[in-house]
C-alpha positions, 0 to 999 in steps of 0.5 A: 077971529079966524086962525085956521081954514079947513078946505074941501077938495072936490068942487072947492079947490079942484074941479070935480071932473079932474078928481073923478076922471083922474083918480077914479079912472086910475083906480078903476083901471088898476083895482082888480090887479092891485087887490089880487097882488096885495091880498095878503098885504095892504089889500087884506084889510080893504077886502075885509072891510068891503065884505063887511060893508056890503054885508050890512042890511042898510048898505048902499050897495049890497051885492055880496051880502052874506058872501064872506067868501066872495072872490076878489073879482066880485069885490072889485066889481062891487067897489067899481060900482061904488066908484060909479055911484060915488059911495064914500066907503072907507075901504074904497078910499084906502085902496084908491089912496094906495093905488093912485100913489103909484100914478102920482109918482109915475107921472100919470096923475097930477093934482088939478086946482082952480086958478085962484087957489094957489095965490089964496092959499099962499097969501093965507099961509103967509098971513099966519093962518093954519091950513088944513084939508078935510076930504072924503079921499084918503089922507094919502090921496090928499097929500099926493094931490097937493104934493104933485099939483100941476104947476108945483107942490102945495103940500107944504102950505098944509098943516094937517089932513083929515079923512073919513077914517081920522075925522068921521063923516063929512055931514056930521057935526061930531067930525068937525068937533073932532077936527077942532080938538085936533087943531087945538082951536075953538070952532069960532076960530075956524073957517070951512070952505066947501061946495056941499051945503050939507057939509056946511050945515054940519060945520055950523052945528059944531060952531064953525064959520063957513063960506060956500064955494059955488064954482061955474060948471060944478054940480052943487048949487048954493043953499041959504043961509050960508054966504057963497062965493065963486072964487077964493079971491073973494074970501078974506078969512081975517074979515070973516 
């Protein structure tokens, strides 16, 4: 029996465009200034992490390899290219969470959700199902996305939050086993909803139940052998 549902955000609860145009756009606009203003504080670990990742021989983007003294403007340019290429780098996601926090609190950003999400989450929560989020965005971003949801907060429905730092990569089974341990349930009692077939495969490898979410206009296509729906209204966790 399913006792917990774990949710992806981008393309699953929320339009990809709202995440990339909203969070990514706001981050891109403010990144260089934030790095400069906070280089001895919150941005210190972000700068160090970005230099370390970009210096790896196998890094996806390697512009500042061998440049431990790369200046802030160079690092900001590299991180913006990571944004453009949707590179799931931990330093970038950390910076994005901290930068966008000000946007949410200032009324410049709101969490955008598909219309079927709020009624489904409310009903599942009322039925005693534990709800969690696992997203590549930082926990800070996740919490703000739900707290400042357009139409009213939904963070109070969520019991736990997981990102790349706390759980691990979304396409590795070990990440899902780590989440199951944290939630305190066997994998067979957890349902994962995502639009990413590779993420569904990883969750299945950890013993989870999964349902793929294929929204109209979203970039990812359904892939066997998983069951796919186009609305949370078609998901009954208790019957899964």
